[in-house]
TIRO-2110 file (N, C-alpha, C; in Angstrom, 1 decimal):
// TIRO-2110
0.8, -1.2, 0.0, N, 1, A
0.0, 0.0, 0.0, CA, 1, A
0.9, 1.2, 0.0, C, 1, A
0.6, 2.2, -0.8, N, 2, A
1.4, 3.4, -0.9, CA, 2, A
1.1, 4.3, 0.3, C, 2, A
2.0, 5.2, 0.5, N, 3, A
1.9, 6.2, 1.6, CA, 3, A
0.6, 7.0, 1.5, C, 3, A
0.2, 7.4, 0.3, N, 4, A
-1.0, 8.2, 0.0, CA, 4, A
-2.2, 7.4, 0.5, C, 4, A
-2.3, 6.1, 0.2, N, 5, A
-3.4, 5.2, 0.6, CA, 5, A
-3.5, 5.2, 2.1, C, 5, A
-2.3, 5.1, 2.8, N, 6, A
-2.3, 5.0, 4.3, CA, 6, A
-2.8, 6.3, 4.9, C, 6, A
-2.5, 7.5, 4.3, N, 7, A
-3.0, 8.7, 4.8, CA, 7, A
-4.5, 8.8, 4.8, C, 7, A
-5.2, 8.2, 3.8, N, 8, A
-6.6, 8.3, 3.7, CA, 8, A
-7.4, 7.0, 4.1, C, 8, A
-6.8, 6.2, 4.9, N, 9, A
-7.4, 4.9, 5.3, CA, 9, A
-8.6, 5.2, 6.3, C, 9, A
-9.8, 4.9, 5.8, N, 10, A
-11.0, 5.1, 6.6, CA, 10, A
-11.2, 3.8, 7.5, C, 10, A
-11.7, 4.1, 8.7, N, 11, A
-12.0, 3.0, 9.6, CA, 11, A
-13.5, 2.9, 10.0, C, 11, A
-13.9, 1.8, 10.5, N, 12, A
-15.3, 1.5, 10.8, CA, 12, A
-15.4, 0.9, 12.2, C, 12, A
-16.4, 1.3, 12.9, N, 13, A
-16.8, 0.6, 14.1, CA, 13, A
-18.2, 0.0, 13.7, C, 13, A
-18.1, -1.4, 13.4, N, 14, A
-19.3, -2.0, 12.9, CA, 14, A
-20.6, -2.0, 13.7, C, 14, A
-20.4, -1.9, 15.1, N, 15, A
-21.6, -1.9, 16.0, CA, 15, A
-21.3, -1.1, 17.2, C, 15, A
-22.1, 0.0, 17.4, N, 16, A
-22.0, 0.9, 18.5, CA, 16, A
-23.4, 1.2, 19.0, C, 16, A
-23.5, 1.4, 20.3, N, 17, A
-24.8, 1.8, 20.8, CA, 17, A
-25.3, 3.1, 20.2, C, 17, A
-26.5, 3.1, 19.8, N, 18, A
-27.1, 4.3, 19.2, CA, 18, A
-27.1, 5.6, 20.0, C, 18, A
-27.1, 5.4, 21.4, N, 19, A
-27.1, 6.5, 22.3, CA, 19, A
-25.8, 7.3, 22.4, C, 19, A
-24.7, 6.7, 21.9, N, 20, A
-23.4, 7.4, 22.0, CA, 20, A
-23.4, 8.5, 20.9, C, 20, A
-23.1, 9.7, 21.4, N, 21, A
-23.2, 10.9, 20.6, CA, 21, A
-21.9, 11.0, 19.7, C, 21, A
-22.0, 11.7, 18.6, N, 22, A
-20.9, 12.0, 17.7, CA, 22, A
-19.8, 12.7, 18.4, C, 22, A
-20.2, 13.7, 19.3, N, 23, A
-19.2, 14.4, 20.1, CA, 23, A
-18.3, 13.5, 20.9, C, 23, A
-18.9, 12.5, 21.5, N, 24, A
-18.2, 11.5, 22.3, CA, 24, A
-17.2, 10.7, 21.5, C, 24, A
-17.6, 10.3, 20.3, N, 25, A
-16.8, 9.6, 19.4, CA, 25, A
-15.6, 10.5, 19.0, C, 25, A
-15.9, 11.7, 18.7, N, 26, A
-14.8, 12.7, 18.3, CA, 26, A
-13.8, 12.9, 19.4, C, 26, A
-14.3, 13.1, 20.6, N, 27, A
-13.4, 13.3, 21.8, CA, 27, A
-12.5, 12.1, 22.1, C, 27, A
-13.1, 10.9, 22.0, N, 28, A
-12.3, 9.7, 22.3, CA, 28, A
-11.2, 9.5, 21.2, C, 28, A
-11.5, 9.7, 19.9, N, 29, A
-10.5, 9.6, 18.9, CA, 29, A
-9.5, 10.7, 18.9, C, 29, A
-9.9, 11.9, 19.4, N, 30, A
-9.0, 13.0, 19.5, CA, 30, A
-7.9, 12.7, 20.6, C, 30, A
-8.4, 12.1, 21.7, N, 31, A
-7.5, 11.8, 22.8, CA, 31, A
-6.5, 10.7, 22.4, C, 31, A
-6.9, 9.8, 21.4, N, 32, A
-6.0, 8.8, 21.0, CA, 32, A
-4.9, 9.3, 20.1, C, 32, A
-5.1, 10.5, 19.5, N, 33, A
-4.1, 11.2, 18.7, CA, 33, A
-3.6, 10.4, 17.5, C, 33, A
-4.6, 9.7, 16.8, N, 34, A
-4.3, 8.9, 15.7, CA, 34, A
-4.2, 9.8, 14.4, C, 34, A
-4.8, 11.0, 14.4, N, 35, A
-4.8, 11.8, 13.3, CA, 35, A
-5.9, 12.8, 13.3, C, 35, A
-6.1, 13.5, 12.2, N, 36, A
-7.1, 14.5, 12.1, CA, 36, A
-8.4, 13.9, 11.6, C, 36, A
-9.5, 14.1, 12.3, N, 37, A
-10.8, 13.5, 12.0, CA, 37, A
-11.5, 14.4, 11.0, C, 37, A
-11.6, 13.9, 9.8, N, 38, A
-12.2, 14.7, 8.7, CA, 38, A
-13.7, 14.6, 8.8, C, 38, A
-14.2, 13.4, 9.1, N, 39, A
-15.7, 13.2, 9.1, CA, 39, A
-16.1, 12.0, 9.9, C, 39, A
-17.2, 12.0, 10.5, N, 40, A
-17.8, 10.9, 11.2, CA, 40, A
-19.1, 10.6, 10.6, C, 40, A
-19.3, 9.4, 10.1, N, 41, A
-20.6, 9.0, 9.5, CA, 41, A
-21.3, 8.0, 10.3, C, 41, A
-22.5, 8.2, 10.7, N, 42, A
-23.3, 7.3, 11.5, CA, 42, A
-24.4, 6.7, 10.6, C, 42, A
-24.5, 5.3, 10.6, N, 43, A
-25.4, 4.6, 9.8, CA, 43, A
-26.2, 3.7, 10.7, C, 43, A
-27.5, 3.9, 10.8, N, 44, A
-28.3, 3.0, 11.7, CA, 44, A
-28.3, 1.5, 11.1, C, 44, A
-28.2, 0.6, 12.1, N, 45, A
-28.3, -0.8, 11.6, CA, 45, A
-29.7, -1.2, 11.3, C, 45, A
-29.9, -1.9, 10.2, N, 46, A
-31.2, -2.3, 9.8, CA, 46, A
-31.9, -3.3, 10.7, C, 46, A
-31.1, -4.2, 11.2, N, 47, A
-31.7, -5.3, 11.9, CA, 47, A
-31.7, -5.1, 13.4, C, 47, A
-31.1, -4.0, 13.9, N, 48, A
-31.1, -3.7, 15.3, CA, 48, A
-31.2, -2.2, 15.6, C, 48, A
-32.4, -1.8, 16.0, N, 49, A
-32.7, -0.4, 16.2, CA, 49, A
-31.8, 0.3, 17.3, C, 49, A
-31.2, -0.5, 18.2, N, 50, A
-30.5, 0.1, 19.3, CA, 50, A
-29.0, 0.4, 19.0, C, 50, A
-28.6, 0.0, 17.8, N, 51, A
-27.2, 0.1, 17.4, CA, 51, A
-27.0, 0.8, 16.1, C, 51, A
-25.8, 1.3, 15.8, N, 52, A
-25.4, 2.0, 14.6, CA, 52, A
-24.0, 1.5, 14.2, C, 52, A
-23.7, 1.8, 12.9, N, 53, A
-22.3, 1.6, 12.4, CA, 53, A
-21.7, 3.0, 12.2, C, 53, A
-20.4, 3.1, 12.5, N, 54, A
-19.8, 4.4, 12.5, CA, 54, A
-18.6, 4.3, 11.6, C, 54, A
-18.5, 5.2, 10.6, N, 55, A
-17.3, 5.3, 9.7, CA, 55, A
-16.6, 6.6, 10.0, C, 55, A
-15.3, 6.4, 10.2, N, 56, A
-14.5, 7.6, 10.6, CA, 56, A
-13.4, 7.8, 9.5, C, 56, A
-13.5, 9.0, 8.9, N, 57, A
-12.5, 9.4, 7.9, CA, 57, A
-11.4, 10.1, 8.6, C, 57, A
-10.2, 9.6, 8.5, N, 58, A
-9.0, 10.1, 9.3, CA, 58, A
-7.9, 10.5, 8.3, C, 58, A
-7.2, 11.5, 8.6, N, 59, A
-5.9, 11.8, 8.1, CA, 59, A
-4.9, 11.4, 9.2, C, 59, A
-4.3, 10.3, 9.0, N, 60, A
-3.4, 9.7, 10.0, CA, 60, A
-2.2, 10.5, 10.3, C, 60, A
-1.8, 10.5, 11.6, N, 61, A
-0.5, 11.0, 12.0, CA, 61, A
0.6, 9.9, 11.7, C, 61, A
1.8, 10.3, 11.6, N, 62, A
2.9, 9.4, 11.2, CA, 62, A
3.7, 9.1, 12.5, C, 62, A
3.2, 8.1, 13.3, N, 63, A
3.8, 7.7, 14.5, CA, 63, A
3.9, 6.1, 14.4, C, 63, A
4.7, 5.6, 15.3, N, 64, A
4.9, 4.1, 15.4, CA, 64, A
3.6, 3.5, 15.8, C, 64, A
2.8, 4.1, 16.6, N, 65, A
1.5, 3.6, 17.1, CA, 65, A
0.5, 3.5, 15.9, C, 65, A
0.4, 4.6, 15.1, N, 66, A
-0.5, 4.6, 14.0, CA, 66, A
-0.1, 3.6, 12.9, C, 66, A
1.3, 3.5, 12.7, N, 67, A
1.7, 2.5, 11.8, CA, 67, A
1.4, 1.1, 12.2, C, 67, A
1.5, 0.8, 13.5, N, 68, A
1.1, -0.5, 14.0, CA, 68, A
-0.4, -0.8, 13.9, C, 68, A
-1.2, 0.2, 14.2, N, 69, A
-2.6, 0.1, 14.0, CA, 69, A
-3.0, -0.1, 12.5, C, 69, A
-2.4, 0.6, 11.7, N, 70, A
-2.7, 0.5, 10.2, CA, 70, A
-2.3, -0.9, 9.7, C, 70, A
-1.2, -1.4, 10.2, N, 71, A
-0.7, -2.7, 9.8, CA, 71, A
-1.7, -3.8, 10.2, C, 71, A
-2.2, -3.7, 11.4, N, 72, A
-3.2, -4.6, 11.9, CA, 72, A
-4.5, -4.6, 11.1, C, 72, A
-4.9, -3.4, 10.8, N, 73, A
-6.2, -3.2, 10.1, CA, 73, A
-6.0, -3.8, 8.7, C, 73, A
-4.9, -3.5, 8.0, N, 74, A
-4.6, -4.0, 6.7, CA, 74, A
-4.6, -5.5, 6.6, C, 74, A
-4.2, -6.2, 7.8, N, 75, A
-4.1, -7.6, 7.9, CA, 75, A
-5.4, -8.2, 8.4, C, 75, A
-6.5, -7.4, 8.3, N, 76, A
-7.8, -7.8, 8.8, CA, 76, A
-7.9, -8.2, 10.3, C, 76, A
-7.0, -7.6, 11.1, N, 77, A
-7.0, -7.8, 12.5, CA, 77, A
-7.7, -6.6, 13.1, C, 77, A
-8.8, -6.8, 13.9, N, 78, A
-9.5, -5.7, 14.5, CA, 78, A
-8.6, -5.1, 15.6, C, 78, A
-8.9, -3.8, 15.9, N, 79, A
-8.2, -3.1, 16.9, CA, 79, A
-9.3, -2.7, 17.9, C, 79, A
-9.1, -3.0, 19.2, N, 80, A
-10.0, -2.6, 20.2, CA, 80, A
-9.7, -1.2, 20.8, C, 80, A
-10.7, -0.3, 20.7, N, 81, A
-10.6, 1.0, 21.3, CA, 81, A
-11.4, 1.1, 22.6, C, 81, A
-10.7, 1.2, 23.7, N, 82, A
-11.3, 1.3, 25.0, CA, 82, A
-11.8, 2.7, 25.2, C, 82, A
-13.1, 2.8, 25.3, N, 83, A
-13.7, 4.2, 25.5, CA, 83, A
-14.1, 4.4, 27.0, C, 83, A
-14.4, 3.3, 27.7, N, 84, A
-14.7, 3.4, 29.1, CA, 84, A
-14.6, 2.0, 29.7, C, 84, A
-13.5, 1.8, 30.5, N, 85, A
-13.3, 0.5, 31.0, CA, 85, A
-14.5, -0.1, 31.6, C, 85, A
-14.8, -1.3, 31.3, N, 86, A
-14.2, -2.3, 30.5, CA, 86, A
-14.7, -2.3, 29.0, C, 86, A
-15.4, -1.2, 28.7, N, 87, A
-16.1, -1.2, 27.4, CA, 87, A
-15.2, -0.8, 26.3, C, 87, A
-15.4, -1.4, 25.1, N, 88, A
-14.5, -1.0, 24.0, CA, 88, A
-15.3, -1.1, 22.7, C, 88, A
-14.8, -0.5, 21.6, N, 89, A
-15.3, -0.6, 20.3, CA, 89, A
-14.3, -1.4, 19.4, C, 89, A
-14.8, -2.2, 18.6, N, 90, A
-14.0, -3.0, 17.6, CA, 90, A
-13.8, -2.1, 16.4, C, 90, A
-12.5, -1.8, 16.1, N, 91, A
-12.2, -0.9, 14.9, CA, 91, A
-11.7, -1.8, 13.8, C, 91, A
-12.3, -1.7, 12.6, N, 92, A
-11.8, -2.4, 11.4, CA, 92, A
-11.6, -1.5, 10.3, C, 92, A
-11.0, -2.0, 9.2, N, 93, A
-10.8, -1.2, 8.0, CA, 93, A
-12.1, -1.1, 7.3, C, 93, A
-12.4, 0.1, 6.8, N, 94, A
-13.7, 0.4, 6.2, CA, 94, A
-13.7, -0.3, 4.8, C, 94, A
-14.7, -1.0, 4.5, N, 95, A
-14.9, -1.6, 3.2, CA, 95, A
-15.6, -0.5, 2.3, C, 95, A
-14.9, -0.2, 1.2, N, 96, A
-15.5, 0.8, 0.3, CA, 96, A
-16.3, 0.2, -0.8, C, 96, A
END
């Protein structure tokens, strides 16, 4: 994958409680310092009214941590994002 592709790698949280606000998602990702959040897209799940799918468009920072996360995502390995112990979101590469 080229560097340009890595910069624009979008991620997805396939299942998140509908009650979690966009501002909360933004603040948690900002604290992680993975990169600049360009956009957060919320999509209601058809089969479960209580949950939604979230797509996050990121301009990634160039750090060892972000490289490690990107490698895991590219290898189809989910990354767990702890937002409130013991609760976490499963982060995967966005399918376009």
